[in-house]
Backbone as CSV, one residue per row, in Angstrom:
resi,resn,N_x,N_y,N_z,CA_x,CA_y,CA_z,C_x,C_y,C_z
1,MET,14.875,41.630,36.460,14.718,41.925,37.896,12.868,41.196,38.079
2,MET,12.559,41.411,39.050,11.502,40.547,39.953,10.571,41.533,39.728
3,SER,9.293,41.343,39.494,8.382,42.143,39.425,7.621,42.198,41.011
4,SER,6.877,43.493,41.147,6.202,43.651,42.359,5.635,43.009,43.320
5,GLN,4.379,42.141,41.980,3.313,41.100,42.454,3.951,39.737,42.538
6,PHE,5.284,39.543,41.744,5.827,38.450,42.188,6.921,38.406,43.813
7,THR,7.192,39.590,43.993,7.724,39.989,44.972,6.644,39.981,46.073
8,GLN,5.458,40.004,46.021,4.299,40.444,47.141,3.941,38.966,47.075
9,ARG,3.358,38.083,46.296,3.255,36.726,46.371,4.276,36.057,46.975
10,ARG,5.479,35.969,46.850,6.756,35.407,47.615,6.502,35.809,48.901
11,GLU,6.200,36.960,49.297,6.348,37.577,50.923,4.757,36.630,51.693
12,CYS,3.661,36.890,50.672,2.643,35.895,50.995,2.528,34.554,51.500
13,ARG,3.446,34.002,50.520,3.228,32.450,50.693,4.457,32.393,51.956
14,ALA,5.655,33.223,52.206,6.221,32.889,53.479,5.422,33.368,54.596
15,ALA,4.829,34.221,54.723,3.897,34.684,55.906,2.419,33.183,56.047
16,ALA,2.155,32.742,54.890,1.046,31.822,54.867,1.729,30.670,55.497
17,PHE,3.047,30.237,54.877,3.663,29.120,55.379,4.184,29.249,57.032
18,GLN,4.227,30.302,57.777,4.743,30.668,58.799,3.451,30.442,59.538
19,TYR,2.096,30.926,58.951,0.998,30.770,59.977,0.408,29.461,59.796
20,LEU,0.533,28.524,59.058,0.501,27.128,58.846,1.155,26.238,59.737
21,TYR,2.850,27.148,59.652,3.407,26.230,60.967,2.840,26.189,62.353
22,ALA,3.032,27.517,62.524,2.291,27.781,64.098,1.107,27.036,64.107
23,TRP,-0.042,27.283,63.470,-0.905,26.294,63.374,-0.924,24.743,63.649
24,SER,0.153,24.295,63.284,0.064,22.880,63.299,0.524,22.388,64.795
25,VAL,1.642,23.653,65.119,2.402,23.410,66.300,1.012,23.580,67.917
26,ASN,0.260,24.456,67.576,-0.843,24.611,68.525,-2.059,25.554,67.826
27,GLN,-2.970,24.682,67.951,-4.501,25.008,66.478,-4.679,26.193,67.450
28,PRO,-5.464,27.079,67.090,-6.016,28.046,67.735,-7.576,27.665,67.900
29,ALA,-8.329,28.093,69.258,-9.634,27.765,69.618,-10.569,28.862,68.167
30,ASN,-10.008,30.225,68.022,-10.851,30.729,67.133,-9.491,31.027,65.998
31,LEU,-9.911,30.611,64.861,-8.900,30.948,63.756,-9.082,32.575,63.242
32,GLY,-10.437,33.226,63.253,-10.400,34.475,62.868,-9.510,35.509,63.831
33,ALA,-9.511,35.514,64.942,-8.897,36.188,66.078,-7.425,35.409,65.999
34,ASP,-6.679,34.225,66.024,-5.589,34.130,65.766,-5.246,34.969,64.518
35,LEU,-6.028,34.854,63.415,-5.277,35.252,62.254,-4.943,37.121,62.278
36,GLN,-6.099,37.831,63.042,-6.095,38.945,63.576,-4.586,39.177,64.263
37,LEU,-4.503,38.514,64.978,-3.025,38.700,65.736,-1.703,38.488,64.892
38,PHE,-1.974,37.485,64.128,-0.860,37.050,63.143,-0.452,38.245,62.177
39,PHE,-1.411,38.803,61.703,-1.484,39.978,60.827,-0.977,40.725,61.325
40,GLU,-1.270,41.400,62.444,-0.758,42.605,63.017,0.572,42.942,63.337
41,HIS,1.297,41.466,63.478,2.921,41.747,63.848,3.396,41.676,62.437
42,LEU,2.888,41.848,61.187,3.805,41.747,60.212,4.182,42.958,59.605
43,GLU,4.967,43.186,58.931,5.438,44.403,58.234,4.359,45.146,57.305
44,GLN,3.691,44.467,56.820,3.023,45.331,56.036,1.588,45.331,56.702
45,PRO,0.591,45.983,56.034,-1.037,46.296,56.363,-1.660,44.950,55.894
46,ARG,-2.744,44.797,56.595,-3.623,43.145,56.275,-3.635,42.882,55.120
47,ASP,-3.749,43.679,53.958,-4.389,43.884,53.055,-3.289,43.374,52.074
48,HIS,-2.120,43.455,52.265,-0.935,43.384,51.369,-0.895,41.950,51.213
49,TYR,-1.807,41.221,52.479,-1.488,39.994,52.763,-2.696,38.930,52.305
50,ALA,-3.633,39.381,51.400,-4.775,38.980,50.805,-4.386,37.659,50.688
51,PHE,-3.475,37.595,49.584,-2.999,35.971,48.981,-2.817,34.816,50.240
52,ALA,-2.035,35.682,51.142,-1.514,34.903,52.069,-3.228,34.280,52.986
53,GLU,-3.800,35.137,52.922,-5.080,34.546,53.865,-5.538,33.875,52.816
54,GLU,-5.724,34.064,51.597,-6.495,32.956,50.931,-5.606,31.571,50.745
55,LEU,-4.364,31.417,50.688,-3.527,30.438,50.933,-3.968,29.670,52.234
56,ILE,-3.802,30.444,53.286,-4.245,30.145,54.661,-5.513,29.253,54.692
57,HIS,-6.855,29.824,54.336,-7.880,29.289,54.795,-8.336,28.078,53.629
58,GLY,-7.817,28.204,52.151,-8.112,26.973,51.476,-7.002,25.633,51.914
59,THR,-5.806,25.981,52.557,-5.329,24.561,52.970,-5.810,24.332,54.189
60,LEU,-6.175,25.470,55.104,-7.046,24.599,56.148,-8.327,23.933,56.059
61,GLU,-8.755,24.310,55.006,-10.101,24.066,54.565,-10.144,22.271,54.200
62,HIS,-8.523,22.507,53.386,-8.602,21.045,52.746,-7.526,20.140,53.607
63,VAL,-6.982,20.729,54.807,-5.828,19.946,55.365,-5.690,18.229,55.648
64,ALA,-6.972,17.937,55.997,-7.292,16.132,55.751,-6.796,15.781,54.541
65,GLU,-7.866,16.430,53.731,-7.160,15.574,52.076,-5.585,15.987,51.816
66,ILE,-5.165,17.258,51.973,-4.198,17.247,51.635,-2.929,16.334,52.374
67,ASP,-3.064,16.058,53.592,-2.478,15.049,54.164,-2.578,13.783,54.026
68,GLY,-3.471,13.313,53.380,-3.940,12.257,52.601,-2.944,11.760,51.325
69,HIS,-2.914,12.818,50.758,-1.908,12.838,49.672,-0.321,12.852,49.931
70,ILE,0.149,13.630,51.324,1.201,13.579,51.610,1.472,12.049,52.423
71,ARG,0.536,11.496,52.896,0.887,10.039,53.089,0.858,9.067,52.321
72,SER,0.113,9.450,51.229,0.225,8.139,50.021,1.782,8.592,49.127
73,LEU,2.242,9.669,49.319,3.536,10.135,48.356,4.807,10.257,49.520
74,ALA,4.519,10.065,50.654,5.834,10.137,51.438,6.446,8.679,51.566
75,HIS,7.026,7.892,50.400,7.166,6.848,50.502,8.110,6.658,51.142
76,ASN,8.145,5.152,52.444,8.501,4.851,53.212,9.264,5.875,54.486
77,TRP,8.194,6.876,54.603,8.566,7.539,55.773,6.866,8.055,56.648
78,GLU,6.997,7.855,57.757,6.384,7.820,58.494,5.786,8.954,58.599
79,PHE,4.244,9.416,58.427,3.951,10.836,58.352,3.892,11.400,59.941
80,ASP,4.015,11.137,60.975,4.290,12.077,62.283,5.834,12.012,62.474
81,ARG,6.353,11.251,61.537,8.237,11.891,61.882,8.549,13.001,60.732
82,VAL,7.433,13.688,59.810,7.880,14.416,58.512,7.925,15.774,59.487
83,ALA,8.997,16.467,59.441,8.975,17.748,60.468,8.140,19.013,60.721
84,ARG,7.533,19.600,61.039,6.308,20.242,61.230,6.727,21.591,60.304
85,ILE,7.952,21.937,60.059,8.519,22.799,59.234,7.732,22.465,57.744
86,ASP,8.547,21.042,57.407,8.587,20.742,56.228,7.005,20.165,56.023
87,LEU,6.274,20.051,56.892,4.687,19.956,56.872,4.460,21.310,56.116
88,ALA,4.372,22.290,56.915,4.116,23.377,56.802,4.198,23.600,55.096
89,ILE,4.978,23.590,54.978,5.478,23.830,53.455,4.781,22.868,52.399
90,LEU,4.897,21.579,52.604,4.416,20.853,51.829,2.557,20.946,51.566
91,ARG,1.853,21.249,52.853,0.720,21.553,52.875,0.052,22.751,51.936
92,LEU,0.912,23.703,51.806,0.873,24.854,51.206,1.002,24.717,49.727
93,ALA,2.016,23.828,49.309,2.539,23.797,47.795,1.257,23.045,47.389
94,MET,0.871,21.725,48.336,-0.362,20.679,48.157,-1.670,21.922,47.556
95,PHE,-1.950,22.635,48.583,-3.030,23.251,48.197,-2.999,24.051,46.880
96,GLU,-1.779,24.732,46.388,-1.496,25.392,45.592,-1.888,24.312,44.421
97,MET,-1.286,23.464,44.295,-1.391,22.328,42.957,-2.955,22.141,42.994
98,LEU,-3.372,21.520,44.163,-4.727,21.132,43.955,-5.677,21.628,43.692
99,TYR,-5.745,22.529,44.092,-7.098,23.901,44.516,-6.982,25.218,43.345
100,ARG,-5.388,25.555,43.095,-5.093,27.045,42.566,-4.862,26.545,41.204
101,LYS,-5.890,26.567,40.161,-5.487,26.171,38.769,-4.676,27.408,38.214
102,ASP,-4.796,28.527,38.664,-4.159,29.980,37.917,-3.017,29.756,38.602
103,ILE,-2.197,28.910,39.077,-0.831,28.555,39.219,-0.280,27.461,39.141
104,PRO,0.874,27.549,38.046,1.119,26.202,37.239,2.191,25.543,38.333
105,PRO,2.025,24.570,38.723,2.415,23.312,39.691,4.001,23.632,39.938
106,VAL,4.641,23.987,38.567,6.098,24.299,39.039,6.444,25.656,39.641
107,VAL,5.651,26.278,39.788,5.653,27.340,40.557,5.509,27.153,41.975
108,SER,4.404,26.216,42.567,4.211,25.967,43.530,5.425,25.305,43.848
109,ILE,5.819,24.150,43.280,6.676,23.459,43.578,8.511,24.159,43.815
110,ASN,8.485,25.361,42.828,9.857,26.290,43.347,9.604,27.019,44.419
111,GLU,8.675,27.485,44.485,8.487,28.297,46.280,8.389,27.435,47.118
112,ALA,7.773,26.142,47.009,8.347,25.045,47.951,9.740,24.930,48.479
113,ILE,10.409,24.843,47.675,11.934,24.235,47.830,12.839,25.627,47.922
114,ASP,12.197,27.062,47.496,12.895,28.030,47.940,12.243,28.387,49.774
115,LEU,11.465,27.885,49.861,10.898,27.969,51.250,11.471,27.303,52.157
116,SER,11.977,26.289,51.763,12.570,24.819,52.657,13.806,25.637,52.664
117,LYS,14.522,25.946,51.604,15.821,26.312,51.509,16.524,27.528,52.731
118,GLN,15.016,28.034,53.058,14.884,29.352,53.746,15.018,29.361,55.343
119,PHE,13.920,27.986,55.783,13.445,27.901,56.976,13.778,26.481,57.470
120,SER,14.275,25.366,56.399,14.197,24.119,57.236,15.670,23.700,56.821
121,THR,16.019,22.352,56.829,16.949,21.929,56.568,17.679,21.342,55.314
122,SER,18.939,21.308,54.953,19.298,20.980,53.466,18.737,19.630,53.117
123,ASP,18.631,18.921,54.294,17.774,17.339,53.563,16.327,17.650,53.255
124,SER,15.939,18.555,53.419,14.247,18.738,53.067,14.231,19.212,51.871
125,LYS,14.922,19.823,50.852,14.768,20.237,49.982,14.385,19.128,49.139
126,ARG,15.045,17.615,49.137,15.166,16.921,48.697,13.677,15.954,48.920
127,PHE,13.358,16.002,50.185,12.043,15.359,50.439,10.781,16.033,49.900
128,ILE,10.934,17.178,50.101,10.012,18.242,49.487,9.776,17.720,48.044
129,ASN,11.079,18.098,47.778,10.978,18.129,45.986,10.288,16.257,45.286
130,GLY,10.534,15.801,46.074,10.413,14.214,45.991,8.957,14.395,45.886
131,ILE,8.316,14.243,46.872,7.107,14.027,47.248,5.884,15.384,46.287
132,LEU,6.234,16.689,46.001,5.676,17.347,45.064,5.728,17.095,43.919
133,ASP,6.894,16.105,43.609,7.082,16.185,41.933,6.073,14.942,41.728
134,ARG,6.259,14.051,42.600,5.073,12.452,42.933,3.904,13.171,42.721
135,MET,2.963,14.412,43.499,2.088,14.775,43.353,1.915,15.689,41.640
136,LYS,2.691,16.201,41.217,2.661,16.759,40.269,2.469,16.151,38.901
137,ASP,3.135,14.705,39.088,2.737,13.876,38.204,1.526,13.235,37.946
138,LYS,0.761,13.209,39.193,-0.572,12.376,39.095,-1.637,13.787,38.939
139,LEU,-1.469,14.948,38.640,-2.393,16.179,38.478,-3.039,15.754,37.154
140,GLY,-2.307,15.523,36.108,-2.929,14.885,34.937,-3.441,16.254,34.191
141,ARG,-1.859,17.551,34.426,-2.164,18.561,33.630,-1.105,19.334,33.456
142,ASP,-0.796,19.931,32.495,0.073,20.801,32.207,1.385,21.724,33.371
143,ALA,2.094,20.996,33.644,2.735,21.478,34.823,3.427,23.049,34.863
144,ARG,3.652,23.585,33.586,4.081,24.674,33.587,3.161,25.378,33.085
145,LYS,1.937,25.168,32.894,0.580,26.672,32.782,-0.141,26.553,33.804
146,PRO,-0.701,27.576,33.562,-2.129,27.885,34.296,-3.438,27.084,33.369
147,THR,-4.369,26.853,34.476,-5.236,26.393,33.251,-6.538,26.755,33.996
148,THR,-7.419,27.295,33.150,-8.467,28.119,33.237,-9.987,27.704,33.574
149,GLU,-9.851,25.975,33.716,-11.471,25.391,33.861,-11.860,25.532,35.266
């Protein structure tokens, strides 16, 4: 049985992904106001999505660097041709892998693949897994464990 924290984190990742996708389509002039609107339309009160907010802010803060990693790891693939849905999933997972040492990289990869199954095409799963797998190999840490440094 899944723990409620696991379920809540999964809901937060889905919300963060949805926001990042919308952001990639139309970047708001005022992030705070845009997030306020976004969270008002979700099922749970905003504090339920605290983890989603951390992921959104972290991803957007590092989006240029994350996109650089995606560019270098997407072999034989033009960055501009990456579907926006897949890009949002990749950005989210990459942020976790690079900046959230408390989350084992394999967890971020599995969650990204689950998001791709839910929201993207059947081909996306392989593409996303390939890029995130190459990222995992470059991290230089145990992919199955969180680190505390």
